[in-house]
FIVODO-783567 format. One record per residue (C-alpha): x negated, z negated, y. Coordinates in pm, whole numbers, plus 50000, padded with zeros to 5 digits. Each point is the difference from the previous one (the first is absolute). Layout:
N
REC    xx    zz    yy
REC     X     Z     Y
...
END
This chain:
359
REC    xx    zz    yy
REC 30573 40333 30104
REC 49634 50136 50111
REC 49751 49754 49882
REC 50203 49746 49876
REC 50138 49974 49660
REC 50122 49648 49996
REC 50137 49709 50227
REC 49925 49627 49918
REC 50219 49698 50141
REC 49662 49707 50031
REC 50172 49618 50045
REC 49915 49675 49942
REC 50219 49878 49717
REC 50147 49718 49922
REC 50154 49754 49671
REC 50272 50139 49821
REC 50041 49676 49840
REC 49988 49585 49978
REC 49670 50047 49790
REC 49848 50299 50246
REC 49931 49750 50255
REC 49732 49873 49974
REC 49823 50230 49828
REC 50054 50195 50325
REC 49906 49792 50208
REC 49667 49924 49822
REC 49974 50410 50058
REC 50052 49985 50375
REC 49780 49730 50054
REC 49727 50067 49722
REC 49619 49921 50169
REC 50143 49806 50319
REC 49976 49640 49852
REC 50366 49905 50057
REC 50115 49650 49815
REC 50207 50009 49730
REC 50221 49776 50214
REC 50031 50230 50265
REC 50100 50291 49783
REC 50304 49779 49890
REC 50116 49977 50318
REC 49976 50348 50048
REC 50174 50035 49655
REC 50327 49809 50124
REC 50138 50309 50205
REC 49976 50204 49730
REC 50211 49719 49781
REC 50328 49985 50285
REC 50006 50357 49909
REC 49984 49989 49609
REC 49636 50019 49961
REC 50004 50442 50156
REC 49849 50155 50311
REC 50277 50237 50145
REC 49709 50254 50002
REC 49994 50189 49742
REC 50352 50068 49969
REC 49973 50088 50364
REC 49720 50226 49878
REC 50221 50180 49727
REC 50265 50065 50176
REC 49809 50135 50303
REC 49792 50213 49752
REC 50371 50151 49874
REC 50080 50034 50376
REC 49689 50223 50031
REC 50047 50174 49704
REC 50336 50158 50120
REC 49917 50038 50376
REC 49656 50265 49863
REC 50251 50164 49776
REC 50216 50027 50293
REC 49717 50135 50174
REC 49835 50250 49820
REC 49665 49805 49843
REC 49959 49990 49678
REC 49763 49742 49962
REC 50005 49739 49687
REC 50047 49665 50114
REC 49805 49652 49881
REC 49951 49666 50112
REC 49737 49677 49995
REC 49962 49662 50094
REC 49700 49819 50105
REC 50115 49637 49885
REC 50251 50091 49689
REC 50068 50244 49785
REC 50015 50281 49970
REC 49695 49971 50129
REC 49810 50239 50209
REC 49732 50115 49749
REC 50245 50030 49737
REC 50180 50234 50244
REC 49664 50197 50023
REC 49925 50048 49676
REC 50400 50172 49955
REC 49909 50222 50238
REC 49650 50094 49858
REC 50157 50037 49688
REC 50291 50212 50150
REC 49745 50208 50147
REC 50042 49920 50333
REC 49734 50107 50229
REC 49989 49938 50378
REC 50315 49714 50063
REC 50200 49878 50342
REC 50025 49632 50031
REC 50271 49840 50204
REC 49929 49580 50019
REC 50291 49753 50127
REC 49809 49912 50301
REC 50053 50197 50350
REC 49698 49808 50178
REC 49643 50013 49971
REC 49807 49724 49921
REC 49747 49861 49710
REC 50308 49844 49773
REC 50247 50276 50100
REC 49757 50307 49987
REC 49671 49973 49898
REC 50054 49774 49729
REC 50251 50299 49873
REC 49717 50262 50023
REC 49794 49750 49772
REC 50206 49958 49768
REC 50073 50338 49986
REC 49616 50065 49954
REC 49998 49743 49734
REC 50272 50167 49859
REC 49827 50298 49930
REC 49707 49868 49847
REC 50169 49826 49781
REC 50143 50359 49867
REC 49673 50171 49990
REC 49852 50329 50110
REC 50354 50172 49918
REC 50181 49784 50316
REC 50168 50173 50224
REC 49883 49992 50369
REC 50297 49822 50164
REC 50007 50049 50451
REC 50236 49680 50156
REC 50252 50102 50217
REC 49950 49861 50360
REC 50127 49667 50134
REC 50390 50084 50161
REC 50042 49720 50185
REC 50174 50237 50283
REC 50106 50239 49787
REC 50434 50106 50117
REC 50046 49946 49624
REC 49892 49627 49995
REC 50094 49854 50409
REC 50329 50155 49907
REC 50135 49825 49740
REC 49902 49727 50154
REC 50175 50072 50307
REC 50292 50035 49836
REC 50013 49635 49775
REC 49887 49841 50333
REC 50286 50103 50168
REC 50191 49898 49681
REC 49852 49652 50001
REC 50066 49891 50357
REC 50378 50153 49960
REC 50015 49714 49711
REC 49863 49709 50225
REC 50335 49785 50162
REC 50139 50196 50210
REC 49875 49705 50265
REC 49654 50120 49938
REC 49968 50382 49969
REC 49921 50101 50372
REC 49720 49758 50066
REC 49862 49934 49693
REC 49633 50069 49966
REC 49840 50266 49720
REC 49722 49787 49801
REC 49719 50280 49847
REC 49879 49875 49698
REC 49689 50114 49820
REC 49772 49846 49688
REC 49738 49768 50195
REC 49606 50086 49936
REC 49685 49877 50095
REC 49906 50066 50333
REC 49653 50141 49913
REC 50191 50241 49783
REC 50232 50135 50289
REC 49719 50028 50220
REC 49784 50212 49713
REC 50340 50200 49977
REC 49888 50356 50097
REC 49759 50178 50056
REC 49963 49830 50365
REC 50169 49663 49897
REC 50303 49852 50029
REC 50232 50250 49854
REC 50264 49787 49817
REC 50125 49839 50277
REC 49965 50254 50211
REC 50262 50225 49753
REC 50221 49739 49977
REC 50088 49967 50359
REC 50073 50373 50059
REC 50206 49992 49695
REC 50194 49672 50156
REC 50002 50095 50339
REC 50138 50395 49856
REC 50292 49779 49770
REC 50088 49848 50350
REC 50035 50347 50170
REC 50202 50057 49794
REC 50244 49768 49975
REC 50002 49969 50324
REC 50066 50378 50074
REC 50338 50030 50175
REC 50016 49634 50126
REC 49770 49708 50123
REC 49713 49903 49804
REC 49975 49692 49872
REC 49665 49727 49992
REC 49736 50058 49662
REC 49689 49856 49859
REC 49805 50118 49739
REC 49958 49698 49777
REC 49820 49928 49644
REC 50117 49823 49726
REC 49805 49953 49597
REC 49738 49883 50102
REC 49736 49886 49774
REC 49640 49833 49948
REC 49831 49666 50141
REC 50152 49864 50307
REC 49606 50049 50154
REC 50023 50410 49995
REC 50210 50101 50269
REC 50233 50238 49920
REC 50262 50222 50224
REC 50258 49846 50196
REC 50223 49825 50083
REC 50218 49878 49754
REC 50340 50125 49907
REC 50107 49696 49952
REC 49818 49823 50334
REC 50146 50299 50196
REC 50406 49908 49853
REC 49889 49630 50128
REC 49907 50125 50318
REC 50341 50221 50060
REC 50234 49718 49888
REC 49839 49808 50278
REC 50002 50209 50219
REC 50382 50020 49929
REC 49985 50355 49874
REC 50337 50081 49859
REC 49893 50124 49680
REC 49754 50253 49876
REC 49961 50391 49801
REC 49685 49940 49717
REC 49865 50314 49982
REC 49721 50036 49654
REC 49855 50355 50160
REC 49674 49879 49847
REC 50233 50085 49683
REC 50081 50322 49843
REC 50254 49857 49734
REC 50163 49609 49925
REC 49721 49873 49784
REC 49985 49602 49908
REC 49777 49981 50383
REC 50318 50104 50176
REC 50254 49805 49789
REC 49791 49682 49976
REC 49838 49954 50294
REC 50311 50122 50198
REC 50271 50011 49828
REC 49955 49652 49895
REC 49733 49801 50186
REC 50086 50184 50359
REC 50380 49953 49952
REC 49970 49652 49865
REC 49840 49925 50374
REC 50269 50173 50179
REC 50235 49808 49864
REC 49849 49682 50038
REC 49884 50089 50367
REC 50384 50170 50016
REC 49867 50356 50140
REC 50169 50242 49836
REC 49776 50254 49785
REC 50117 50310 49891
REC 49675 50236 49798
REC 50035 50377 49972
REC 49899 50145 49736
REC 49663 50235 49930
REC 50023 50381 49920
REC 49994 49954 49608
REC 50197 50340 49918
REC 50126 50082 50302
REC 50110 50424 50016
REC 49767 50018 50293
REC 49716 49832 49864
REC 49998 50176 49691
REC 49999 50300 50195
REC 49717 49859 50172
REC 49801 50035 49650
REC 50109 50315 49922
REC 49944 50103 50374
REC 49585 49839 50018
REC 49951 50159 49618
REC 49982 50379 50199
REC 49870 49869 50261
REC 49665 49856 49815
REC 50007 50386 49767
REC 50097 50170 50362
REC 50343 50144 49872
REC 50264 50023 50223
REC 50198 49700 50150
REC 50342 50051 50067
REC 50236 49870 50252
REC 50010 49709 50274
REC 49870 49731 49767
REC 49721 50216 49947
REC 49797 49915 50341
REC 49638 49850 49878
REC 50106 49679 50224
REC 50188 49795 50280
REC 49862 49858 50322
REC 49639 49994 50107
REC 49794 49868 49707
REC 49871 50322 49761
REC 50056 49996 49674
REC 49805 49836 49744
REC 49717 50175 49864
REC 50059 50256 49765
REC 49610 49892 49806
REC 49888 49631 50100
REC 49650 49969 50155
REC 49767 49940 49716
REC 49901 49687 50285
REC 50354 49874 49994
REC 50135 49657 49922
REC 49689 49962 49805
REC 49959 49655 49859
REC 50271 49719 49886
REC 49912 49766 50215
REC 49885 49637 49918
REC 50440 49805 49968
REC 50143 50250 49883
REC 50280 49907 49757
REC 49924 49693 49936
REC 50303 49861 50010
REC 50358 50162 49949
REC 49938 50360 49819
REC 50106 50263 50216
REC 50044 50346 50106
REC 50331 50053 49873
REC 50117 49858 49674
END
């Protein structure tokens, strides 16, 4: 592959045992003044899953699938993996890359969207890791946003249809779609992208594309983009409405059921499994509102092939097959290189409660 001699998967990281949970949460919230009692509350979410976040194993599975797809596609690039908040730390990975003689690598971040926490902060993580690695550190280019790539949208369409079919038969015809994404402070959302408002706009477009794909060949159904995993003090406005509040409204309006579609996430990590599969599911039971939850792309073959296509796209090589379209819908695909002034500052109140971003 011209100009690039390695590929690195960059993710959030998560604890892999009970002893890891508090150190991990301290890493996530360092410098934000989060009370220890709040961390203990969040730690309980991990305790329900044995103190293990699914995200690291999901990264291992994704990396293995990408390696196979690279080989089948004729891409000869060594693969690496580094996290922001837990082992393997990105700084250690970049040191290993430098020791292996890597000079220029492509980074795929496990977030499809543009905002401070889902894009700009990862760029900062990459640069900090390079600085720690020293003068021999490789140049690392981040692959663009992929919120409207067919390899991201297609798996959601497929899993949403499957979720609809898992509802009780009486609820299937008219159950609305409830698209969820990680909430962020309104100031962060307003600052996302060169012109502002990029994060909610990309989410809304991805939700629209999935809803349109689900409706293809039949009638559409109501849908709404809502948010989950809010943290921070009540005095700081965050994007809403909240998923649980929206579900309560649907039940009050007589909805026969609902399908939760975590369009803001690429894998079924702890915030999907706890916020939707535990909190929202328990609320649905109390409300008498049947719920089904669509799976995230994870290691879906179309999603894995998308990664290969994005590597070829960035390197200027051929992108074969119908899945090689750069984008669906009317919005332009994310930039290959973020503008220097895009999403520069972390807004006040970000991450002041539950750690977010995909653990």
